[in-house]
N, C-alpha and C positions, 0 to 999 in steps of 0.2 A: 493684790488689792491695796490701794493707798487710802490716805485719809485727807479729807477736806474740812477745814475748820472755818466756821462762820461766827463772827461777833454778833451780838444781839442789838444793843442800843446804837442807833445811827447806821446800822448795816441791815439786818433783817427787820428791825423795828424802827419806825419813824417816831421819834419822841418829841417832835416839835410842839404838839398840843400840850403835852405834860410840861415842857419847858415854858411855854407861854403862860400856863396857869401858875407855875412857880413864880415867874416874874410879876404876874398880877398880884399874887399874895404878898410878895415883897414890896410892891408898889403901894399896897393898902396898909402897910405898916406892920404886917405880921412879922414876928421875930424870925430872924434867919434860921435859928434852930428849929422852930416849929414848922416853917415853910419847907425846909429840907427834910425833916422827918416825914412830912406829907409826901414830898417828891419821891422818897424812897419807900413808900408804902405800897402794898399790893393793890390798894384802892386806886392809887394814882396810875398804876400800870394800865388800867382799863382805858385810859385816854390814848394809849399807843396804838398805832395802826401799822400794818405791814408795808414795808418798802417793796412796791410791786416788782421792780426789775430784779432785785436781789432774791426775793422769795421765789420768783420764777426760775432763776438759775438753780436755787436750792432744790426745787421740785423736779426740775429736769434731771439733775444729777441723781436724785433719789430714785427716779424711775428708770433712767437710761444708762446708768453706770454701775460699776461694781465698787465704787468708792464708799468708804464708811464716812458718814457725815456727823460732825460734832459741832454743837453750839457751845461756844466758850464766851462767857460773859463776866465782866468785872463787877456785876451786880452783887450786892451782899446776900448772904444766906437767907435773910428774912424775906427777900424777894423771890426765892426759889419757886414757891408754889405759884405765884403770879406769873413768873417767867414761863414755867411749864404750861400753865393755862394759855398764855399767849401763843406759844408754839403750837399747842393742840388746836386752838380755835382759829388761828390765822395762817399757820405755815403747813403743818401736816398732822394727821392723827396717828401716823405711824410712830412707833417708839424711836426716840432720838437720844443719843448720849448728850447730856447737858452738864456742864461744869460752871460753877460760879465760886466766888470767894467763900472759903469754908467759914463755918460758924466761929465767931470770935476774931475774925480777921477783917472786919468791916472797915477798919482804918487803913488797911493796905491799899496802895494805889493800884489802878488798873494795870499800869506798866509793871509794877513789882509782881502782882499776881500772875500776869501772863508770862513774864520772864521766867518765873519759877516753874510754871506749868510747861512751857516750851522746853526748859532744861530737863524736866522729868518725863518728857513725852515718849521716851524709849519704852516705857511701860505699856504703851498702847498696842504694841505687837505688830505695828506696820508703820511705814514712813509717812510723814505728813507731806503730801504732794503740793498743796497750796492752801492759802487762807484768804479770807475776805474780811476787811476791817475798814473803819472810816477815820480813825485817828492817825495822823501822820506819825506820831512817835511810836505807835504800835505797828503800823505798816513797816516802818524802818526796823523795828525790833525783829519782826518776822524775817525781813530781808537780810539783816545782819546775821541771823541764825541759819541762813542758807535756804530759806523757804520762800518760794514765790508768793507774793501777797498782792491781791487786787485792792487798790485804794478806792473805796466806795464813797469818799467824801464829796459833797457838793453835787451829787447827781440828782437829788430829789427835785422833781418838777410837778407843777400843779396838774398838768394833763399830758 
């Protein structure tokens, strides 16, 4: 049994509505700090929708493979509950391993968090077979670590 890792924002979750609202708040003169605090709130996560094609792959693997599926997100700890709710409501109701930035490490970049996580992945008890991510720098990180990564950037279509 191998492991498949899925990113959340931009991969399993379409965050374009949340980003649009963030830009609207900034355009209305809301302070950058207040607007980003909202963007990283569990309330704001309710605007996210599933990325149809990637969630379909996730569900197919969940049902038709022996792979262990992990959701790995650079989201801060304060979004953990909202993230788990999104997974339960939009991806699967089956238990899924979920990792996000630990409490107190909200300033750590997505790259640094995932690099540390990949470095320590041997504790998972099985090899990571492949990953899905939408950020080029993270896709490159997976690949530089010897793990096949599917680049999910730019695939979102209206229909």
